ChimeraX commands (.cxc) that place a marker at each C-alpha (Angstrom):
marker #1 position -0.10,-0.01,0.00 radius 0.5
marker #1 position 2.73,2.49,0.92 radius 0.5
marker #1 position 4.57,1.63,-2.14 radius 0.5
marker #1 position 1.61,2.71,-4.47 radius 0.5
marker #1 position 1.26,5.84,-2.57 radius 0.5
marker #1 position 4.75,6.75,-3.11 radius 0.5
marker #1 position 4.71,6.07,-6.69 radius 0.5
marker #1 position 1.53,8.22,-7.11 radius 0.5
marker #1 position 3.17,11.05,-5.09 radius 0.5
marker #1 position 6.73,10.75,-6.89 radius 0.5
marker #1 position 5.27,12.62,-9.69 radius 0.5
marker #1 position 3.76,15.25,-7.60 radius 0.5
marker #1 position 7.28,15.76,-5.74 radius 0.5
marker #1 position 8.71,16.71,-8.93 radius 0.5
marker #1 position 6.05,18.84,-9.90 radius 0.5
marker #1 position 6.11,20.71,-6.56 radius 0.5
marker #1 position 9.73,20.57,-5.72 radius 0.5
marker #1 position 12.33,22.85,-7.25 radius 0.5
marker #1 position 14.20,21.94,-10.29 radius 0.5
marker #1 position 17.48,21.88,-8.12 radius 0.5
marker #1 position 15.56,19.35,-5.52 radius 0.5
marker #1 position 14.46,17.29,-8.49 radius 0.5
marker #1 position 17.85,16.95,-9.79 radius 0.5
marker #1 position 19.18,16.13,-6.45 radius 0.5
marker #1 position 16.81,13.19,-6.18 radius 0.5
marker #1 position 17.42,11.92,-9.52 radius 0.5
marker #1 position 21.50,12.31,-8.85 radius 0.5
marker #1 position 20.72,10.45,-5.42 radius 0.5
marker #1 position 18.79,7.64,-7.37 radius 0.5
marker #1 position 21.64,7.46,-9.71 radius 0.5
marker #1 position 24.13,7.27,-7.09 radius 0.5
marker #1 position 22.36,4.51,-5.21 radius 0.5
marker #1 position 21.97,2.48,-8.35 radius 0.5
marker #1 position 25.71,2.85,-9.02 radius 0.5
marker #1 position 26.35,1.62,-5.48 radius 0.5
marker #1 position 24.00,-1.37,-5.83 radius 0.5
marker #1 position 25.70,-2.38,-9.25 radius 0.5
marker #1 position 29.12,-2.03,-7.70 radius 0.5
marker #1 position 27.75,-4.24,-4.68 radius 0.5
marker #1 position 26.70,-6.67,-7.39 radius 0.5
marker #1 position 29.93,-6.70,-9.30 radius 0.5
marker #1 position 31.95,-7.28,-6.07 radius 0.5
marker #1 position 29.73,-10.07,-4.90 radius 0.5
marker #1 position 30.13,-11.74,-8.45 radius 0.5
marker #1 position 33.88,-11.37,-8.19 radius 0.5
marker #1 position 33.97,-12.92,-4.76 radius 0.5
marker #1 position 31.71,-15.78,-5.97 radius 0.5
marker #1 position 34.04,-16.25,-8.91 radius 0.5
marker #1 position 37.10,-16.24,-6.83 radius 0.5
marker #1 position 35.40,-19.08,-4.39 radius 0.5
marker #1 position 34.46,-21.25,-7.49 radius 0.5
marker #1 position 38.09,-20.74,-8.81 radius 0.5
marker #1 position 39.47,-21.88,-5.43 radius 0.5
marker #1 position 37.17,-24.77,-5.26 radius 0.5
marker #1 position 38.09,-25.79,-8.54 radius 0.5
marker #1 position 41.91,-25.96,-7.90 radius 0.5
marker #1 position 40.93,-27.98,-4.77 radius 0.5
marker #1 position 38.80,-30.43,-6.89 radius 0.5
marker #1 position 41.69,-30.63,-9.58 radius 0.5
marker #1 position 44.49,-31.44,-6.85 radius 0.5
marker #1 position 42.23,-34.19,-5.55 radius 0.5
marker #1 position 40.93,-35.44,-8.70 radius 0.5
marker #1 position 44.39,-35.83,-10.10 radius 0.5
marker #1 position 45.09,-37.88,-6.90 radius 0.5
marker #1 position 42.25,-39.83,-7.25 radius 0.5
marker #1 position 42.67,-40.41,-10.86 radius 0.5
marker #1 position 46.20,-41.48,-10.33 radius 0.5
marker #1 position 44.83,-44.22,-7.75 radius 0.5
marker #1 position 42.17,-45.16,-9.92 radius 0.5
marker #1 position 44.52,-46.12,-12.48 radius 0.5
marker #1 position 46.99,-47.69,-10.06 radius 0.5
marker #1 position 44.41,-50.04,-8.88 radius 0.5
marker #1 position 43.15,-50.74,-12.48 radius 0.5
marker #1 position 46.84,-51.61,-13.54 radius 0.5
marker #1 position 47.05,-53.92,-10.47 radius 0.5
marker #1 position 43.70,-55.52,-11.21 radius 0.5
marker #1 position 44.73,-56.18,-14.91 radius 0.5
marker #1 position 48.22,-57.47,-13.79 radius 0.5
marker #1 position 46.79,-59.95,-11.43 radius 0.5
marker #1 position 44.30,-61.11,-13.96 radius 0.5
marker #1 position 47.22,-61.86,-16.28 radius 0.5
marker #1 position 49.16,-63.62,-13.56 radius 0.5
marker #1 position 46.02,-65.79,-12.56 radius 0.5
marker #1 position 45.65,-66.85,-16.39 radius 0.5
marker #1 position 49.36,-67.76,-16.59 radius 0.5
marker #1 position 49.06,-69.73,-13.34 radius 0.5
marker #1 position 45.85,-71.67,-14.65 radius 0.5
marker #1 position 47.90,-72.41,-17.89 radius 0.5
marker #1 position 50.76,-73.81,-15.82 radius 0.5
marker #1 position 48.42,-75.97,-13.90 radius 0.5
marker #1 position 46.86,-77.42,-17.19 radius 0.5
marker #1 position 50.39,-78.06,-18.58 radius 0.5
marker #1 position 51.01,-79.79,-15.37 radius 0.5
marker #1 position 48.08,-82.00,-15.55 radius 0.5
marker #1 position 49.11,-82.97,-19.30 radius 0.5
marker #1 position 52.41,-83.68,-18.13 radius 0.5
marker #1 position 51.10,-86.06,-15.38 radius 0.5
marker #1 position 48.86,-87.83,-17.93 radius 0.5
marker #1 position 51.79,-88.19,-20.28 radius 0.5
marker #1 position 53.55,-89.68,-17.38 radius 0.5
marker #1 position 51.00,-92.24,-16.49 radius 0.5
marker #1 position 50.98,-93.20,-20.36 radius 0.5
marker #1 position 54.57,-93.60,-20.35 radius 0.5
marker #1 position 54.29,-96.02,-16.90 radius 0.5
marker #1 position 51.61,-98.02,-18.61 radius 0.5
marker #1 position 53.41,-98.37,-21.87 radius 0.5
marker #1 position 56.97,-99.28,-20.38 radius 0.5
marker #1 position 56.16,-103.00,-20.61 radius 0.5
marker #1 position 55.60,-102.99,-24.43 radius 0.5
marker #1 position 57.58,-100.03,-25.52 radius 0.5
marker #1 position 61.02,-98.33,-25.03 radius 0.5
marker #1 position 60.14,-95.37,-23.04 radius 0.5
marker #1 position 63.47,-93.96,-21.92 radius 0.5
marker #1 position 63.87,-91.04,-24.42 radius 0.5
marker #1 position 60.20,-90.17,-23.62 radius 0.5
marker #1 position 60.96,-90.27,-20.16 radius 0.5
marker #1 position 64.14,-88.41,-20.22 radius 0.5
marker #1 position 62.32,-85.73,-22.42 radius 0.5
marker #1 position 59.51,-85.57,-20.24 radius 0.5
marker #1 position 61.70,-85.02,-17.11 radius 0.5
marker #1 position 63.98,-82.36,-19.20 radius 0.5
marker #1 position 61.67,-79.41,-17.96 radius 0.5
marker #1 position 62.44,-77.70,-14.79 radius 0.5
marker #1 position 59.79,-75.85,-13.21 radius 0.5
marker #1 position 61.92,-73.83,-10.91 radius 0.5
marker #1 position 62.63,-71.30,-13.72 radius 0.5
marker #1 position 58.88,-70.73,-14.13 radius 0.5
marker #1 position 58.45,-70.05,-10.30 radius 0.5
marker #1 position 61.35,-67.86,-10.10 radius 0.5
marker #1 position 60.04,-65.87,-12.99 radius 0.5
marker #1 position 56.49,-65.87,-11.69 radius 0.5
marker #1 position 57.67,-64.41,-8.35 radius 0.5
marker #1 position 59.52,-61.67,-10.33 radius 0.5
marker #1 position 56.56,-60.89,-12.14 radius 0.5
marker #1 position 54.55,-60.53,-8.86 radius 0.5
marker #1 position 57.05,-58.38,-7.30 radius 0.5
marker #1 position 56.51,-56.04,-10.29 radius 0.5
marker #1 position 53.22,-55.77,-9.79 radius 0.5
marker #1 position 53.67,-54.64,-6.25 radius 0.5
marker #1 position 55.96,-52.07,-7.45 radius 0.5
marker #1 position 53.02,-50.42,-9.43 radius 0.5
marker #1 position 51.52,-49.54,-6.25 radius 0.5
marker #1 position 54.72,-47.69,-4.64 radius 0.5
marker #1 position 56.20,-46.24,-7.69 radius 0.5
marker #1 position 55.84,-42.49,-8.17 radius 0.5
marker #1 position 55.16,-43.17,-11.78 radius 0.5
marker #1 position 53.43,-46.30,-12.44 radius 0.5
marker #1 position 53.97,-45.90,-16.30 radius 0.5
marker #1 position 57.48,-46.62,-15.80 radius 0.5
marker #1 position 57.14,-50.02,-14.14 radius 0.5
marker #1 position 54.99,-51.27,-17.16 radius 0.5
marker #1 position 58.09,-52.00,-19.45 radius 0.5
marker #1 position 59.55,-54.09,-16.69 radius 0.5
marker #1 position 56.42,-55.79,-16.13 radius 0.5
marker #1 position 55.92,-56.47,-19.70 radius 0.5
marker #1 position 59.24,-58.30,-19.65 radius 0.5
marker #1 position 58.67,-60.29,-16.66 radius 0.5
marker #1 position 55.34,-61.44,-18.21 radius 0.5
marker #1 position 57.09,-62.38,-21.46 radius 0.5
marker #1 position 59.69,-64.45,-19.42 radius 0.5
marker #1 position 56.96,-66.49,-17.67 radius 0.5
marker #1 position 55.04,-67.13,-21.01 radius 0.5
marker #1 position 58.44,-68.14,-22.52 radius 0.5
marker #1 position 58.65,-70.73,-19.91 radius 0.5
marker #1 position 55.24,-71.99,-20.55 radius 0.5
marker #1 position 56.04,-72.30,-24.37 radius 0.5
marker #1 position 59.09,-74.24,-23.28 radius 0.5
marker #1 position 56.89,-76.61,-20.84 radius 0.5
marker #1 position 54.43,-76.78,-23.88 radius 0.5
marker #1 position 57.47,-78.07,-26.31 radius 0.5
marker #1 position 58.48,-80.45,-24.03 radius 0.5
marker #1 position 55.12,-82.01,-23.57 radius 0.5
marker #1 position 54.75,-81.94,-27.44 radius 0.5
marker #1 position 58.03,-83.70,-28.17 radius 0.5
marker #1 position 57.44,-86.32,-25.25 radius 0.5
marker #1 position 54.24,-87.02,-27.00 radius 0.5
marker #1 position 55.78,-87.55,-30.33 radius 0.5
marker #1 position 58.59,-89.66,-28.64 radius 0.5
marker #1 position 55.90,-91.89,-26.98 radius 0.5
marker #1 position 53.92,-92.25,-30.41 radius 0.5
marker #1 position 57.28,-93.12,-32.10 radius 0.5
marker #1 position 58.91,-95.22,-29.37 radius 0.5
marker #1 position 59.83,-98.66,-30.56 radius 0.5
marker #1 position 58.57,-102.05,-29.35 radius 0.5
marker #1 position 60.53,-103.94,-26.92 radius 0.5
marker #1 position 61.56,-107.14,-28.70 radius 0.5
marker #1 position 61.38,-110.64,-26.48 radius 0.5
marker link #1:1,2 radius 0.2
marker link #1:2,3 radius 0.2
marker link #1:3,4 radius 0.2
marker link #1:4,5 radius 0.2
marker link #1:5,6 radius 0.2
marker link #1:6,7 radius 0.2
marker link #1:7,8 radius 0.2
marker link #1:8,9 radius 0.2
marker link #1:9,10 radius 0.2
marker link #1:10,11 radius 0.2
marker link #1:11,12 radius 0.2
marker link #1:12,13 radius 0.2
marker link #1:13,14 radius 0.2
marker link #1:14,15 radius 0.2
marker link #1:15,16 radius 0.2
marker link #1:16,17 radius 0.2
marker link #1:17,18 radius 0.2
marker link #1:18,19 radius 0.2
marker link #1:19,20 radius 0.2
marker link #1:20,21 radius 0.2
marker link #1:21,22 radius 0.2
marker link #1:22,23 radius 0.2
marker link #1:23,24 radius 0.2
marker link #1:24,25 radius 0.2
marker link #1:25,26 radius 0.2
marker link #1:26,27 radius 0.2
marker link #1:27,28 radius 0.2
marker link #1:28,29 radius 0.2
marker link #1:29,30 radius 0.2
marker link #1:30,31 radius 0.2
marker link #1:31,32 radius 0.2
marker link #1:32,33 radius 0.2
marker link #1:33,34 radius 0.2
marker link #1:34,35 radius 0.2
marker link #1:35,36 radius 0.2
marker link #1:36,37 radius 0.2
marker link #1:37,38 radius 0.2
marker link #1:38,39 radius 0.2
marker link #1:39,40 radius 0.2
marker link #1:40,41 radius 0.2
marker link #1:41,42 radius 0.2
marker link #1:42,43 radius 0.2
marker link #1:43,44 radius 0.2
marker link #1:44,45 radius 0.2
marker link #1:45,46 radius 0.2
marker link #1:46,47 radius 0.2
marker link #1:47,48 radius 0.2
marker link #1:48,49 radius 0.2
marker link #1:49,50 radius 0.2
marker link #1:50,51 radius 0.2
marker link #1:51,52 radius 0.2
marker link #1:52,53 radius 0.2
marker link #1:53,54 radius 0.2
marker link #1:54,55 radius 0.2
marker link #1:55,56 radius 0.2
marker link #1:56,57 radius 0.2
marker link #1:57,58 radius 0.2
marker link #1:58,59 radius 0.2
marker link #1:59,60 radius 0.2
marker link #1:60,61 radius 0.2
marker link #1:61,62 radius 0.2
marker link #1:62,63 radius 0.2
marker link #1:63,64 radius 0.2
marker link #1:64,65 radius 0.2
marker link #1:65,66 radius 0.2
marker link #1:66,67 radius 0.2
marker link #1:67,68 radius 0.2
marker link #1:68,69 radius 0.2
marker link #1:69,70 radius 0.2
marker link #1:70,71 radius 0.2
marker link #1:71,72 radius 0.2
marker link #1:72,73 radius 0.2
marker link #1:73,74 radius 0.2
marker link #1:74,75 radius 0.2
marker link #1:75,76 radius 0.2
marker link #1:76,77 radius 0.2
marker link #1:77,78 radius 0.2
marker link #1:78,79 radius 0.2
marker link #1:79,80 radius 0.2
marker link #1:80,81 radius 0.2
marker link #1:81,82 radius 0.2
marker link #1:82,83 radius 0.2
marker link #1:83,84 radius 0.2
marker link #1:84,85 radius 0.2
marker link #1:85,86 radius 0.2
marker link #1:86,87 radius 0.2
marker link #1:87,88 radius 0.2
marker link #1:88,89 radius 0.2
marker link #1:89,90 radius 0.2
marker link #1:90,91 radius 0.2
marker link #1:91,92 radius 0.2
marker link #1:92,93 radius 0.2
marker link #1:93,94 radius 0.2
marker link #1:94,95 radius 0.2
marker link #1:95,96 radius 0.2
marker link #1:96,97 radius 0.2
marker link #1:97,98 radius 0.2
marker link #1:98,99 radius 0.2
marker link #1:99,100 radius 0.2
marker link #1:100,101 radius 0.2
marker link #1:101,102 radius 0.2
marker link #1:102,103 radius 0.2
marker link #1:103,104 radius 0.2
marker link #1:104,105 radius 0.2
marker link #1:105,106 radius 0.2
marker link #1:106,107 radius 0.2
marker link #1:107,108 radius 0.2
marker link #1:108,109 radius 0.2
marker link #1:109,110 radius 0.2
marker link #1:110,111 radius 0.2
marker link #1:111,112 radius 0.2
marker link #1:112,113 radius 0.2
marker link #1:113,114 radius 0.2
marker link #1:114,115 radius 0.2
marker link #1:115,116 radius 0.2
marker link #1:116,117 radius 0.2
marker link #1:117,118 radius 0.2
marker link #1:118,119 radius 0.2
marker link #1:119,120 radius 0.2
marker link #1:120,121 radius 0.2
marker link #1:121,122 radius 0.2
marker link #1:122,123 radius 0.2
marker link #1:123,124 radius 0.2
marker link #1:124,125 radius 0.2
marker link #1:125,126 radius 0.2
marker link #1:126,127 radius 0.2
marker link #1:127,128 radius 0.2
marker link #1:128,129 radius 0.2
marker link #1:129,130 radius 0.2
marker link #1:130,131 radius 0.2
marker link #1:131,132 radius 0.2
marker link #1:132,133 radius 0.2
marker link #1:133,134 radius 0.2
marker link #1:134,135 radius 0.2
marker link #1:135,136 radius 0.2
marker link #1:136,137 radius 0.2
marker link #1:137,138 radius 0.2
marker link #1:138,139 radius 0.2
marker link #1:139,140 radius 0.2
marker link #1:140,141 radius 0.2
marker link #1:141,142 radius 0.2
marker link #1:142,143 radius 0.2
marker link #1:143,144 radius 0.2
marker link #1:144,145 radius 0.2
marker link #1:145,146 radius 0.2
marker link #1:146,147 radius 0.2
marker link #1:147,148 radius 0.2
marker link #1:148,149 radius 0.2
marker link #1:149,150 radius 0.2
marker link #1:150,151 radius 0.2
marker link #1:151,152 radius 0.2
marker link #1:152,153 radius 0.2
marker link #1:153,154 radius 0.2
marker link #1:154,155 radius 0.2
marker link #1:155,156 radius 0.2
marker link #1:156,157 radius 0.2
marker link #1:157,158 radius 0.2
marker link #1:158,159 radius 0.2
marker link #1:159,160 radius 0.2
marker link #1:160,161 radius 0.2
marker link #1:161,162 radius 0.2
marker link #1:162,163 radius 0.2
marker link #1:163,164 radius 0.2
marker link #1:164,165 radius 0.2
marker link #1:165,166 radius 0.2
marker link #1:166,167 radius 0.2
marker link #1:167,168 radius 0.2
marker link #1:168,169 radius 0.2
marker link #1:169,170 radius 0.2
marker link #1:170,171 radius 0.2
marker link #1:171,172 radius 0.2
marker link #1:172,173 radius 0.2
marker link #1:173,174 radius 0.2
marker link #1:174,175 radius 0.2
marker link #1:175,176 radius 0.2
marker link #1:176,177 radius 0.2
marker link #1:177,178 radius 0.2
marker link #1:178,179 radius 0.2
marker link #1:179,180 radius 0.2
marker link #1:180,181 radius 0.2
marker link #1:181,182 radius 0.2
marker link #1:182,183 radius 0.2
marker link #1:183,184 radius 0.2
marker link #1:184,185 radius 0.2
marker link #1:185,186 radius 0.2
marker link #1:186,187 radius 0.2
view
């Protein structure tokens, strides 16, 4: 209600007041508007500064979180690779046991000395040392300042384990060939 009365009276003030007073009132309103605008600009700048500071804080924590996530992901992938290599080794050992049982069952009818020596020629100690080396490289990912620097040595270690598994596979293949080609024992 008061607002509407002042709005109605304000033109009357201009008519009733002298031009100097009217000019002063206009200047006062202009000054008030400038002050309000200046306050709004200052408030906006404060808000912008706060937002920028918050962004800087978030960037720092986001970078740390991203690095930790990448480390965890790399460790997860590497452990998955190790588990697959271990499963492959278990499978090849089962095949080796089956070949050994085949050699034992055929010893009475065939000469199995070559096949037996070939089957016994593989030493699994090299595999276990290479696998232990691979697992220690995986542990280094978590402690390294730059995990990307560990990846090449991790690849080399995994290639050594794969080579050991290929060697075991080749020994098994050669043993099987010798079992098939073994000469019969003549009586």
